[in-house]
HTML snippet that shows the backbone in 3Dmol.js (N, CA, C, O; Angstrom):
<script src="https://3Dmol.org/build/3Dmol-min.js"></script>
<div id="view" style="width:600px;height:400px;position:relative"></div>
<script>
const pdb = `
ATOM      1  N   MET A   1      69.314  79.605  16.687  1.00  0.00           N
ATOM      2  CA  MET A   1      69.194  79.626  18.301  1.00  0.00           C
ATOM      3  C   MET A   1      68.999  81.187  18.549  1.00  0.00           C
ATOM      4  O   MET A   1      68.029  81.559  19.208  1.00  0.00           O
ATOM      5  N   ASN A   2      69.838  82.034  18.069  1.00  0.00           N
ATOM      6  CA  ASN A   2      69.824  83.598  18.397  1.00  0.00           C
ATOM      7  C   ASN A   2      68.388  84.018  17.956  1.00  0.00           C
ATOM      8  O   ASN A   2      67.860  84.834  18.712  1.00  0.00           O
ATOM      9  N   GLU A   3      67.600  83.591  16.799  1.00  0.00           N
ATOM     10  CA  GLU A   3      66.334  83.711  16.234  1.00  0.00           C
ATOM     11  C   GLU A   3      65.126  83.661  17.108  1.00  0.00           C
ATOM     12  O   GLU A   3      64.136  84.393  17.111  1.00  0.00           O
ATOM     13  N   LYS A   4      65.484  82.451  17.980  1.00  0.00           N
ATOM     14  CA  LYS A   4      64.634  82.016  18.879  1.00  0.00           C
ATOM     15  C   LYS A   4      64.710  82.802  20.082  1.00  0.00           C
ATOM     16  O   LYS A   4      63.637  83.087  20.615  1.00  0.00           O
ATOM     17  N   TYR A   5      65.770  83.202  20.603  1.00  0.00           N
ATOM     18  CA  TYR A   5      65.962  83.941  21.567  1.00  0.00           C
ATOM     19  C   TYR A   5      65.391  85.499  21.471  1.00  0.00           C
ATOM     20  O   TYR A   5      64.929  86.140  22.414  1.00  0.00           O
ATOM     21  N   ASN A   6      65.553  85.992  19.967  1.00  0.00           N
ATOM     22  CA  ASN A   6      65.369  87.425  19.839  1.00  0.00           C
ATOM     23  C   ASN A   6      63.711  87.435  19.997  1.00  0.00           C
ATOM     24  O   ASN A   6      63.199  88.364  20.623  1.00  0.00           O
ATOM     25  N   ASN A   7      62.785  86.270  19.357  1.00  0.00           N
ATOM     26  CA  ASN A   7      61.454  86.021  19.293  1.00  0.00           C
ATOM     27  C   ASN A   7      61.045  86.061  20.870  1.00  0.00           C
ATOM     28  O   ASN A   7      60.102  86.752  21.255  1.00  0.00           O
ATOM     29  N   LEU A   8      61.667  85.431  21.568  1.00  0.00           N
ATOM     30  CA  LEU A   8      61.132  85.430  23.196  1.00  0.00           C
ATOM     31  C   LEU A   8      61.391  86.897  23.754  1.00  0.00           C
ATOM     32  O   LEU A   8      60.624  87.531  24.479  1.00  0.00           O
ATOM     33  N   VAL A   9      62.457  87.250  23.335  1.00  0.00           N
ATOM     34  CA  VAL A   9      62.515  88.456  24.044  1.00  0.00           C
ATOM     35  C   VAL A   9      61.559  89.419  23.613  1.00  0.00           C
ATOM     36  O   VAL A   9      61.124  90.161  24.493  1.00  0.00           O
ATOM     37  N   LYS A  10      61.045  89.603  22.200  1.00  0.00           N
ATOM     38  CA  LYS A  10      60.139  90.383  21.624  1.00  0.00           C
ATOM     39  C   LYS A  10      58.797  90.199  22.505  1.00  0.00           C
ATOM     40  O   LYS A  10      58.103  91.050  23.061  1.00  0.00           O
ATOM     41  N   GLN A  11      58.655  88.607  22.432  1.00  0.00           N
ATOM     42  CA  GLN A  11      57.346  88.239  23.142  1.00  0.00           C
ATOM     43  C   GLN A  11      57.311  88.970  24.411  1.00  0.00           C
ATOM     44  O   GLN A  11      56.523  89.910  24.517  1.00  0.00           O
ATOM     45  N   ARG A  12      58.165  88.607  25.496  1.00  0.00           N
ATOM     46  CA  ARG A  12      58.367  89.097  26.812  1.00  0.00           C
ATOM     47  C   ARG A  12      58.173  90.740  26.669  1.00  0.00           C
ATOM     48  O   ARG A  12      57.499  91.353  27.497  1.00  0.00           O
ATOM     49  N   ASP A  13      58.774  91.358  25.627  1.00  0.00           N
ATOM     50  CA  ASP A  13      58.536  92.940  25.948  1.00  0.00           C
ATOM     51  C   ASP A  13      57.046  93.445  25.441  1.00  0.00           C
ATOM     52  O   ASP A  13      56.573  94.493  25.879  1.00  0.00           O
ATOM     53  N   LYS A  14      56.267  92.532  24.382  1.00  0.00           N
ATOM     54  CA  LYS A  14      55.333  92.844  24.221  1.00  0.00           C
ATOM     55  C   LYS A  14      54.045  92.526  25.573  1.00  0.00           C
ATOM     56  O   LYS A  14      53.091  93.272  25.793  1.00  0.00           O
ATOM     57  N   ALA A  15      54.374  91.176  26.367  1.00  0.00           N
ATOM     58  CA  ALA A  15      53.658  90.883  27.566  1.00  0.00           C
ATOM     59  C   ALA A  15      53.936  91.907  28.183  1.00  0.00           C
ATOM     60  O   ALA A  15      52.921  92.510  28.531  1.00  0.00           O
ATOM     61  N   GLU A  16      54.926  92.408  28.495  1.00  0.00           N
ATOM     62  CA  GLU A  16      55.335  93.657  29.760  1.00  0.00           C
ATOM     63  C   GLU A  16      54.556  94.822  29.346  1.00  0.00           C
ATOM     64  O   GLU A  16      53.884  95.540  30.086  1.00  0.00           O
ATOM     65  N   LYS A  17      54.725  94.936  28.036  1.00  0.00           N
ATOM     66  CA  LYS A  17      53.753  96.223  27.500  1.00  0.00           C
ATOM     67  C   LYS A  17      52.232  96.356  27.674  1.00  0.00           C
ATOM     68  O   LYS A  17      51.627  97.377  28.000  1.00  0.00           O
ATOM     69  N   LYS A  18      51.685  95.062  27.381  1.00  0.00           N
ATOM     70  CA  LYS A  18      50.310  94.966  27.831  1.00  0.00           C
ATOM     71  C   LYS A  18      50.170  95.080  29.090  1.00  0.00           C
ATOM     72  O   LYS A  18      49.287  95.880  29.401  1.00  0.00           O
ATOM     73  N   LEU A  19      50.901  94.403  30.250  1.00  0.00           N
ATOM     74  CA  LEU A  19      50.762  94.385  31.594  1.00  0.00           C
ATOM     75  C   LEU A  19      50.855  95.869  32.119  1.00  0.00           C
ATOM     76  O   LEU A  19      50.148  96.230  33.060  1.00  0.00           O
ATOM     77  N   GLU A  20      51.545  96.536  31.634  1.00  0.00           N
ATOM     78  CA  GLU A  20      51.810  98.002  31.706  1.00  0.00           C
ATOM     79  C   GLU A  20      50.571  98.837  31.449  1.00  0.00           C
ATOM     80  O   GLU A  20      50.112  99.660  32.240  1.00  0.00           O
ATOM     81  N   GLN A  21      50.050  98.515  30.179  1.00  0.00           N
ATOM     82  CA  GLN A  21      48.841  99.188  29.790  1.00  0.00           C
ATOM     83  C   GLN A  21      47.710  98.818  30.507  1.00  0.00           C
ATOM     84  O   GLN A  21      46.858  99.675  30.742  1.00  0.00           O
ATOM     85  N   ALA A  22      47.549  97.502  30.949  1.00  0.00           N
ATOM     86  CA  ALA A  22      46.385  97.013  31.974  1.00  0.00           C
ATOM     87  C   ALA A  22      46.550  97.546  33.056  1.00  0.00           C
ATOM     88  O   ALA A  22      45.472  97.953  33.490  1.00  0.00           O
ATOM     89  N   ASP A  23      47.631  97.806  33.910  1.00  0.00           N
ATOM     90  CA  ASP A  23      47.884  98.482  34.958  1.00  0.00           C
ATOM     91  C   ASP A  23      47.625  99.770  34.921  1.00  0.00           C
ATOM     92  O   ASP A  23      46.979 100.281  35.836  1.00  0.00           O
ATOM     93  N   PHE A  24      48.068 100.482  33.897  1.00  0.00           N
ATOM     94  CA  PHE A  24      47.465 101.927  33.891  1.00  0.00           C
ATOM     95  C   PHE A  24      46.041 102.359  33.604  1.00  0.00           C
ATOM     96  O   PHE A  24      45.608 103.458  33.951  1.00  0.00           O
ATOM     97  N   LYS A  25      45.170 101.238  32.805  1.00  0.00           N
ATOM     98  CA  LYS A  25      44.095 101.530  32.794  1.00  0.00           C
ATOM     99  C   LYS A  25      43.031 101.135  34.236  1.00  0.00           C
ATOM    100  O   LYS A  25      41.926 101.593  34.528  1.00  0.00           O
ATOM    101  N   ALA A  26      43.776 100.241  34.852  1.00  0.00           N
ATOM    102  CA  ALA A  26      43.074  99.862  36.143  1.00  0.00           C
ATOM    103  C   ALA A  26      43.323 101.021  37.255  1.00  0.00           C
ATOM    104  O   ALA A  26      42.568 101.335  38.175  1.00  0.00           O
ATOM    105  N   ARG A  27      44.473 101.520  36.949  1.00  0.00           N
ATOM    106  CA  ARG A  27      44.637 102.797  37.812  1.00  0.00           C
ATOM    107  C   ARG A  27      43.906 103.984  37.562  1.00  0.00           C
ATOM    108  O   ARG A  27      43.433 104.669  38.468  1.00  0.00           O
ATOM    109  N   GLN A  28      43.790 104.274  36.224  1.00  0.00           N
ATOM    110  CA  GLN A  28      42.964 105.139  35.604  1.00  0.00           C
ATOM    111  C   GLN A  28      41.396 105.262  36.068  1.00  0.00           C
ATOM    112  O   GLN A  28      40.807 106.287  36.415  1.00  0.00           O
ATOM    113  N   SER A  29      40.861 103.854  35.971  1.00  0.00           N
ATOM    114  CA  SER A  29      39.673 103.634  36.119  1.00  0.00           C
ATOM    115  C   SER A  29      39.352 103.908  37.499  1.00  0.00           C
ATOM    116  O   SER A  29      38.299 104.488  37.766  1.00  0.00           O
ATOM    117  N   LYS A  30      40.092 103.577  38.329  1.00  0.00           N
ATOM    118  CA  LYS A  30      39.769 103.577  39.962  1.00  0.00           C
ATOM    119  C   LYS A  30      40.104 105.213  40.445  1.00  0.00           C
ATOM    120  O   LYS A  30      39.449 105.791  41.312  1.00  0.00           O
ATOM    121  N   TYR A  31      41.223 105.805  39.721  1.00  0.00           N
ATOM    122  CA  TYR A  31      40.919 107.351  39.719  1.00  0.00           C
ATOM    123  C   TYR A  31      39.798 108.018  39.463  1.00  0.00           C
ATOM    124  O   TYR A  31      39.385 108.828  40.293  1.00  0.00           O
ATOM    125  N   TYR A  32      39.037 107.763  38.132  1.00  0.00           N
ATOM    126  CA  TYR A  32      37.850 108.435  37.679  1.00  0.00           C
ATOM    127  C   TYR A  32      36.635 107.769  38.453  1.00  0.00           C
ATOM    128  O   TYR A  32      35.606 108.444  38.416  1.00  0.00           O
ATOM    129  N   GLU A  33      36.566 106.669  39.091  1.00  0.00           N
ATOM    130  CA  GLU A  33      35.727 106.303  40.068  1.00  0.00           C
ATOM    131  C   GLU A  33      35.639 107.092  41.214  1.00  0.00           C
ATOM    132  O   GLU A  33      34.614 107.677  41.563  1.00  0.00           O
ATOM    133  N   SER A  34      36.835 107.115  41.871  1.00  0.00           N
ATOM    134  CA  SER A  34      36.869 108.111  43.202  1.00  0.00           C
ATOM    135  C   SER A  34      36.778 109.629  42.670  1.00  0.00           C
ATOM    136  O   SER A  34      36.453 110.484  43.494  1.00  0.00           O
ATOM    137  N   GLN A  35      36.974 109.913  41.693  1.00  0.00           N
ATOM    138  CA  GLN A  35      36.624 111.482  41.381  1.00  0.00           C
ATOM    139  C   GLN A  35      35.116 111.457  41.272  1.00  0.00           C
ATOM    140  O   GLN A  35      34.556 112.427  41.783  1.00  0.00           O
ATOM    141  N   ARG A  36      34.220 110.390  40.616  1.00  0.00           N
ATOM    142  CA  ARG A  36      32.932 110.640  40.338  1.00  0.00           C
ATOM    143  C   ARG A  36      32.112 110.507  41.694  1.00  0.00           C
ATOM    144  O   ARG A  36      31.147 111.204  42.008  1.00  0.00           O
ATOM    145  N   LYS A  37      32.632 109.571  42.373  1.00  0.00           N
ATOM    146  CA  LYS A  37      32.225 109.501  44.184  1.00  0.00           C
ATOM    147  C   LYS A  37      32.269 110.824  44.809  1.00  0.00           C
ATOM    148  O   LYS A  37      31.338 111.273  45.479  1.00  0.00           O
ATOM    149  N   ARG A  38      33.467 111.497  44.557  1.00  0.00           N
ATOM    150  CA  ARG A  38      33.798 112.895  45.275  1.00  0.00           C
ATOM    151  C   ARG A  38      32.949 113.829  44.889  1.00  0.00           C
ATOM    152  O   ARG A  38      32.466 114.613  45.707  1.00  0.00           O
ATOM    153  N   LYS A  39      32.601 113.872  43.351  1.00  0.00           N
ATOM    154  CA  LYS A  39      31.662 114.833  42.751  1.00  0.00           C
ATOM    155  C   LYS A  39      30.144 114.429  43.257  1.00  0.00           C
ATOM    156  O   LYS A  39      29.339 115.351  43.388  1.00  0.00           O
ATOM    157  N   ALA A  40      29.832 113.413  43.473  1.00  0.00           N
ATOM    158  CA  ALA A  40      28.414 112.888  43.879  1.00  0.00           C
ATOM    159  C   ALA A  40      28.288 113.358  45.434  1.00  0.00           C
ATOM    160  O   ALA A  40      27.210 113.687  45.930  1.00  0.00           O
ATOM    161  N   ARG A  41      29.363 113.350  46.049  1.00  0.00           N
ATOM    162  CA  ARG A  41      29.227 113.450  47.559  1.00  0.00           C
ATOM    163  C   ARG A  41      29.081 114.733  47.782  1.00  0.00           C
ATOM    164  O   ARG A  41      28.312 115.123  48.660  1.00  0.00           O
ATOM    165  N   SER A  42      29.986 115.801  46.820  1.00  0.00           N
ATOM    166  CA  SER A  42      30.166 117.134  46.999  1.00  0.00           C
ATOM    167  C   SER A  42      28.606 117.783  46.644  1.00  0.00           C
ATOM    168  O   SER A  42      28.020 118.617  47.335  1.00  0.00           O
ATOM    169  N   ARG A  43      28.184 117.257  45.566  1.00  0.00           N
ATOM    170  CA  ARG A  43      26.651 117.520  45.136  1.00  0.00           C
ATOM    171  C   ARG A  43      25.834 117.426  46.077  1.00  0.00           C
ATOM    172  O   ARG A  43      25.141 118.412  46.327  1.00  0.00           O
ATOM    173  N   ARG A  44      25.688 116.244  46.844  1.00  0.00           N
ATOM    174  CA  ARG A  44      25.027 115.970  47.678  1.00  0.00           C
ATOM    175  C   ARG A  44      24.827 116.709  49.041  1.00  0.00           C
ATOM    176  O   ARG A  44      23.787 116.744  49.699  1.00  0.00           O
ATOM    177  N   LEU A  45      25.963 117.261  49.319  1.00  0.00           N
ATOM    178  CA  LEU A  45      26.108 117.996  50.438  1.00  0.00           C
ATOM    179  C   LEU A  45      25.731 119.261  49.970  1.00  0.00           C
ATOM    180  O   LEU A  45      24.706 119.614  50.553  1.00  0.00           O
ATOM    181  N   ILE A  46      26.091 120.016  49.234  1.00  0.00           N
ATOM    182  CA  ILE A  46      25.627 121.096  48.745  1.00  0.00           C
ATOM    183  C   ILE A  46      23.973 121.302  48.619  1.00  0.00           C
ATOM    184  O   ILE A  46      23.432 122.369  48.909  1.00  0.00           O
ATOM    185  N   GLN A  47      23.292 120.194  48.171  1.00  0.00           N
ATOM    186  CA  GLN A  47      22.017 120.238  47.883  1.00  0.00           C
ATOM    187  C   GLN A  47      21.427 120.338  49.420  1.00  0.00           C
ATOM    188  O   GLN A  47      20.450 121.033  49.702  1.00  0.00           O
ATOM    189  N   LYS A  48      22.136 119.570  50.339  1.00  0.00           N
ATOM    190  CA  LYS A  48      21.441 119.145  51.715  1.00  0.00           C
ATOM    191  C   LYS A  48      21.668 120.528  52.567  1.00  0.00           C
ATOM    192  O   LYS A  48      20.931 120.815  53.511  1.00  0.00           O
ATOM    193  N   GLY A  49      22.736 121.342  52.154  1.00  0.00           N
ATOM    194  CA  GLY A  49      23.086 122.450  52.706  1.00  0.00           C
ATOM    195  C   GLY A  49      22.155 123.638  52.447  1.00  0.00           C
ATOM    196  O   GLY A  49      21.774 124.448  53.292  1.00  0.00           O
ATOM    197  N   ALA A  50      21.801 123.608  50.936  1.00  0.00           N
ATOM    198  CA  ALA A  50      20.525 124.512  50.604  1.00  0.00           C
ATOM    199  C   ALA A  50      19.301 124.296  51.152  1.00  0.00           C
ATOM    200  O   ALA A  50      18.534 125.229  51.387  1.00  0.00           O
ATOM    201  N   LEU A  51      19.025 123.092  51.393  1.00  0.00           N
ATOM    202  CA  LEU A  51      17.849 122.656  51.761  1.00  0.00           C
ATOM    203  C   LEU A  51      17.808 123.242  53.274  1.00  0.00           C
ATOM    204  O   LEU A  51      16.792 123.807  53.679  1.00  0.00           O
ATOM    205  N   PHE A  52      19.093 123.065  54.191  1.00  0.00           N
ATOM    206  CA  PHE A  52      18.894 123.401  55.234  1.00  0.00           C
ATOM    207  C   PHE A  52      18.604 125.097  55.589  1.00  0.00           C
ATOM    208  O   PHE A  52      17.862 125.489  56.490  1.00  0.00           O
ATOM    209  N   GLU A  53      19.327 125.913  54.713  1.00  0.00           N
ATOM    210  CA  GLU A  53      19.057 127.059  54.717  1.00  0.00           C
ATOM    211  C   GLU A  53      18.182 127.697  54.159  1.00  0.00           C
ATOM    212  O   GLU A  53      18.129 128.910  54.360  1.00  0.00           O
ATOM    213  N   LYS A  54      17.166 127.006  53.224  1.00  0.00           N
ATOM    214  CA  LYS A  54      15.802 127.093  52.919  1.00  0.00           C
ATOM    215  C   LYS A  54      14.832 126.960  54.029  1.00  0.00           C
ATOM    216  O   LYS A  54      14.158 127.914  54.418  1.00  0.00           O
ATOM    217  N   TYR A  55      14.777 125.978  54.450  1.00  0.00           N
ATOM    218  CA  TYR A  55      13.779 125.457  55.753  1.00  0.00           C
ATOM    219  C   TYR A  55      14.094 126.109  57.133  1.00  0.00           C
ATOM    220  O   TYR A  55      13.206 126.284  57.967  1.00  0.00           O
ATOM    221  N   PHE A  56      15.191 126.407  57.309  1.00  0.00           N
ATOM    222  CA  PHE A  56      15.481 126.826  58.763  1.00  0.00           C
ATOM    223  C   PHE A  56      15.802 128.636  58.696  1.00  0.00           C
ATOM    224  O   PHE A  56      16.156 129.332  59.647  1.00  0.00           O
ATOM    225  N   ASP A  57      15.573 129.045  57.399  1.00  0.00           N
ATOM    226  CA  ASP A  57      16.011 130.358  57.084  1.00  0.00           C
ATOM    227  C   ASP A  57      17.420 130.827  57.827  1.00  0.00           C
ATOM    228  O   ASP A  57      17.452 131.655  58.738  1.00  0.00           O
ATOM    229  N   ALA A  58      18.522 130.183  57.303  1.00  0.00           N
ATOM    230  CA  ALA A  58      19.728 129.966  57.873  1.00  0.00           C
ATOM    231  C   ALA A  58      20.624 130.737  57.062  1.00  0.00           C
ATOM    232  O   ALA A  58      21.798 130.436  57.279  1.00  0.00           O
ATOM    233  N   GLU A  59      20.458 131.662  56.170  1.00  0.00           N
ATOM    234  CA  GLU A  59      21.212 132.110  55.150  1.00  0.00           C
ATOM    235  C   GLU A  59      22.336 132.984  55.961  1.00  0.00           C
ATOM    236  O   GLU A  59      23.486 132.880  55.535  1.00  0.00           O
ATOM    237  N   LYS A  60      22.174 133.588  56.762  1.00  0.00           N
ATOM    238  CA  LYS A  60      23.015 134.511  57.668  1.00  0.00           C
ATOM    239  C   LYS A  60      23.798 133.951  58.671  1.00  0.00           C
ATOM    240  O   LYS A  60      24.685 134.631  59.186  1.00  0.00           O
ATOM    241  N   LEU A  61      23.565 132.654  59.065  1.00  0.00           N
ATOM    242  CA  LEU A  61      24.023 131.841  60.015  1.00  0.00           C
ATOM    243  C   LEU A  61      25.499 131.576  59.658  1.00  0.00           C
ATOM    244  O   LEU A  61      25.879 131.317  58.516  1.00  0.00           O
ATOM    245  N   SER A  62      26.444 131.681  60.941  1.00  0.00           N
ATOM    246  CA  SER A  62      27.601 131.220  60.695  1.00  0.00           C
ATOM    247  C   SER A  62      27.764 129.471  60.921  1.00  0.00           C
ATOM    248  O   SER A  62      26.862 128.857  61.491  1.00  0.00           O
ATOM    249  N   VAL A  63      28.668 128.955  60.551  1.00  0.00           N
ATOM    250  CA  VAL A  63      28.881 127.677  60.491  1.00  0.00           C
ATOM    251  C   VAL A  63      28.738 127.214  61.847  1.00  0.00           C
ATOM    252  O   VAL A  63      28.036 126.226  62.064  1.00  0.00           O
ATOM    253  N   ASP A  64      29.333 127.824  62.797  1.00  0.00           N
ATOM    254  CA  ASP A  64      29.147 127.210  64.242  1.00  0.00           C
ATOM    255  C   ASP A  64      27.900 127.762  64.760  1.00  0.00           C
ATOM    256  O   ASP A  64      27.478 127.195  65.768  1.00  0.00           O
ATOM    257  N   GLU A  65      27.214 128.729  64.310  1.00  0.00           N
ATOM    258  CA  GLU A  65      25.694 129.128  64.619  1.00  0.00           C
ATOM    259  C   GLU A  65      24.724 128.025  63.908  1.00  0.00           C
ATOM    260  O   GLU A  65      23.739 127.653  64.546  1.00  0.00           O
ATOM    261  N   SER A  66      24.922 127.591  62.851  1.00  0.00           N
ATOM    262  CA  SER A  66      24.283 126.415  62.301  1.00  0.00           C
ATOM    263  C   SER A  66      24.458 125.150  62.827  1.00  0.00           C
ATOM    264  O   SER A  66      23.662 124.230  62.641  1.00  0.00           O
ATOM    265  N   GLU A  67      25.490 125.070  63.490  1.00  0.00           N
ATOM    266  CA  GLU A  67      25.713 123.700  64.200  1.00  0.00           C
ATOM    267  C   GLU A  67      24.647 123.762  65.299  1.00  0.00           C
ATOM    268  O   GLU A  67      23.774 122.897  65.363  1.00  0.00           O
ATOM    269  N   GLU A  68      24.718 124.849  66.220  1.00  0.00           N
ATOM    270  CA  GLU A  68      24.161 124.934  67.446  1.00  0.00           C
ATOM    271  C   GLU A  68      22.797 124.745  66.945  1.00  0.00           C
ATOM    272  O   GLU A  68      22.261 123.812  67.543  1.00  0.00           O
ATOM    273  N   LEU A  69      22.124 125.228  66.164  1.00  0.00           N
ATOM    274  CA  LEU A  69      20.640 125.109  65.590  1.00  0.00           C
ATOM    275  C   LEU A  69      20.336 123.786  65.535  1.00  0.00           C
ATOM    276  O   LEU A  69      19.391 123.283  66.143  1.00  0.00           O
ATOM    277  N   MET A  70      21.364 122.992  64.583  1.00  0.00           N
ATOM    278  CA  MET A  70      20.900 121.715  64.329  1.00  0.00           C
ATOM    279  C   MET A  70      21.052 120.970  65.593  1.00  0.00           C
ATOM    280  O   MET A  70      20.317 120.006  65.810  1.00  0.00           O
ATOM    281  N   LYS A  71      21.819 121.285  66.322  1.00  0.00           N
ATOM    282  CA  LYS A  71      22.124 120.510  67.676  1.00  0.00           C
ATOM    283  C   LYS A  71      20.903 120.331  68.692  1.00  0.00           C
ATOM    284  O   LYS A  71      20.679 119.393  69.458  1.00  0.00           O
ATOM    285  N   MET A  72      20.251 121.391  68.495  1.00  0.00           N
ATOM    286  CA  MET A  72      18.918 122.054  69.346  1.00  0.00           C
ATOM    287  C   MET A  72      17.860 121.186  68.929  1.00  0.00           C
ATOM    288  O   MET A  72      16.975 120.916  69.740  1.00  0.00           O
ATOM    289  N   PHE A  73      17.836 120.763  67.893  1.00  0.00           N
ATOM    290  CA  PHE A  73      16.677 119.998  67.228  1.00  0.00           C
ATOM    291  C   PHE A  73      17.170 118.508  66.933  1.00  0.00           C
ATOM    292  O   PHE A  73      16.226 117.718  66.912  1.00  0.00           O
ATOM    293  N   ALA A  74      18.197 118.036  66.742  1.00  0.00           N
ATOM    294  CA  ALA A  74      18.664 116.731  66.608  1.00  0.00           C
ATOM    295  C   ALA A  74      18.195 115.611  67.435  1.00  0.00           C
ATOM    296  O   ALA A  74      17.908 114.545  66.890  1.00  0.00           O
ATOM    297  N   ASP A  75      18.108 115.745  68.552  1.00  0.00           N
ATOM    298  CA  ASP A  75      17.303 114.798  69.426  1.00  0.00           C
ATOM    299  C   ASP A  75      15.893 114.592  68.977  1.00  0.00           C
ATOM    300  O   ASP A  75      15.438 113.484  68.691  1.00  0.00           O
ATOM    301  N   TYR A  76      15.233 115.698  68.929  1.00  0.00           N
ATOM    302  CA  TYR A  76      13.651 115.463  68.799  1.00  0.00           C
ATOM    303  C   TYR A  76      13.530 115.074  67.224  1.00  0.00           C
ATOM    304  O   TYR A  76      12.534 114.394  66.978  1.00  0.00           O
ATOM    305  N   VAL A  77      14.320 115.365  66.173  1.00  0.00           N
ATOM    306  CA  VAL A  77      14.066 114.808  64.715  1.00  0.00           C
ATOM    307  C   VAL A  77      14.519 113.613  64.761  1.00  0.00           C
ATOM    308  O   VAL A  77      13.826 112.757  64.212  1.00  0.00           O
ATOM    309  N   ASN A  78      15.783 113.192  65.409  1.00  0.00           N
ATOM    310  CA  ASN A  78      15.818 111.766  65.293  1.00  0.00           C
ATOM    311  C   ASN A  78      14.992 110.776  66.189  1.00  0.00           C
ATOM    312  O   ASN A  78      15.050 109.567  65.966  1.00  0.00           O
ATOM    313  N   ALA A  79      14.380 111.184  66.994  1.00  0.00           N
ATOM    314  CA  ALA A  79      13.460 110.433  67.889  1.00  0.00           C
ATOM    315  C   ALA A  79      12.089 110.235  67.233  1.00  0.00           C
ATOM    316  O   ALA A  79      11.385 109.246  67.435  1.00  0.00           O
ATOM    317  N   ASN A  80      11.785 111.217  66.462  1.00  0.00           N
ATOM    318  CA  ASN A  80      10.561 111.219  65.803  1.00  0.00           C
ATOM    319  C   ASN A  80      10.551 110.909  64.344  1.00  0.00           C
ATOM    320  O   ASN A  80       9.551 111.007  63.634  1.00  0.00           O
ATOM    321  N   LYS A  81      11.751 110.521  63.939  1.00  0.00           N
ATOM    322  CA  LYS A  81      11.915 110.252  62.659  1.00  0.00           C
ATOM    323  C   LYS A  81      11.250 109.056  62.180  1.00  0.00           C
ATOM    324  O   LYS A  81      11.370 108.031  62.851  1.00  0.00           O
ATOM    325  N   PRO A  82      10.508 109.041  61.024  1.00  0.00           N
ATOM    326  CA  PRO A  82       9.777 107.707  60.533  1.00  0.00           C
ATOM    327  C   PRO A  82      10.875 106.708  60.072  1.00  0.00           C
ATOM    328  O   PRO A  82      12.006 107.048  59.724  1.00  0.00           O
ATOM    329  N   ASP A  83      10.418 105.476  60.111  1.00  0.00           N
ATOM    330  CA  ASP A  83      11.140 104.582  60.120  1.00  0.00           C
ATOM    331  C   ASP A  83      11.781 104.360  58.586  1.00  0.00           C
ATOM    332  O   ASP A  83      12.826 103.748  58.363  1.00  0.00           O
ATOM    333  N   LYS A  84      11.044 104.903  57.717  1.00  0.00           N
ATOM    334  CA  LYS A  84      11.660 104.733  56.516  1.00  0.00           C
ATOM    335  C   LYS A  84      12.918 105.730  56.420  1.00  0.00           C
ATOM    336  O   LYS A  84      13.774 105.400  55.599  1.00  0.00           O
ATOM    337  N   TYR A  85      13.101 106.707  57.031  1.00  0.00           N
ATOM    338  CA  TYR A  85      14.062 107.556  57.122  1.00  0.00           C
ATOM    339  C   TYR A  85      15.558 107.191  57.972  1.00  0.00           C
ATOM    340  O   TYR A  85      16.645 107.701  57.701  1.00  0.00           O
ATOM    341  N   LYS A  86      15.343 106.351  58.874  1.00  0.00           N
ATOM    342  CA  LYS A  86      16.217 105.724  59.780  1.00  0.00           C
ATOM    343  C   LYS A  86      17.433 104.716  59.007  1.00  0.00           C
ATOM    344  O   LYS A  86      17.272 103.955  58.052  1.00  0.00           O
ATOM    345  N   LYS A  87      18.631 104.997  59.752  1.00  0.00           N
ATOM    346  CA  LYS A  87      19.651 103.803  59.162  1.00  0.00           C
ATOM    347  C   LYS A  87      19.087 102.619  59.303  1.00  0.00           C
ATOM    348  O   LYS A  87      18.230 102.445  60.169  1.00  0.00           O
ATOM    349  N   GLY A  88      19.585 101.386  58.266  1.00  0.00           N
ATOM    350  CA  GLY A  88      19.668 100.452  58.516  1.00  0.00           C
ATOM    351  C   GLY A  88      18.125  99.974  57.692  1.00  0.00           C
ATOM    352  O   GLY A  88      17.845  98.829  57.337  1.00  0.00           O
ATOM    353  N   ASN A  89      17.562 100.783  57.583  1.00  0.00           N
ATOM    354  CA  ASN A  89      16.259 100.441  56.903  1.00  0.00           C
ATOM    355  C   ASN A  89      16.455  99.763  55.677  1.00  0.00           C
ATOM    356  O   ASN A  89      17.187 100.145  54.764  1.00  0.00           O
ATOM    357  N   PRO A  90      15.640  98.558  55.708  1.00  0.00           N
ATOM    358  CA  PRO A  90      15.709  97.544  54.295  1.00  0.00           C
ATOM    359  C   PRO A  90      15.513  98.133  53.113  1.00  0.00           C
ATOM    360  O   PRO A  90      15.860  97.599  52.059  1.00  0.00           O
ATOM    361  N   ASN A  91      14.985  99.190  53.176  1.00  0.00           N
ATOM    362  CA  ASN A  91      14.832  99.983  51.727  1.00  0.00           C
ATOM    363  C   ASN A  91      15.507 100.734  51.103  1.00  0.00           C
ATOM    364  O   ASN A  91      15.229 101.403  50.108  1.00  0.00           O
ATOM    365  N   ASP A  92      16.669 100.619  51.828  1.00  0.00           N
ATOM    366  CA  ASP A  92      17.918 101.495  51.471  1.00  0.00           C
ATOM    367  C   ASP A  92      18.741 101.213  50.200  1.00  0.00           C
ATOM    368  O   ASP A  92      19.721 101.909  49.933  1.00  0.00           O
TER     369      ASP A  92
END
`;
const viewer = $3Dmol.createViewer("view");
viewer.addModel(pdb, "pdb");
viewer.setStyle({}, {cartoon: {color: "spectrum"}});
viewer.zoomTo();
viewer.render();
</script>
């Protein structure tokens, strides 16, 4: 009887360890995925900022001045944007 009990305890311990390992892998995977998404977003923002500076000759503008410049043209650009660049485009 004691031997059966010891075997059951060992099996339970192994199962708990496997569960903990699976939980750790799941958390680790979620962390790496969020890091990957964060890095991709940072890269995209840097690229778009560089394009803004290049095409609007805005290297010397402050953040507030850059925002003012973009606000001046935002309505015009959004009103005349081709359909393929609009939100909700089925080709997204």
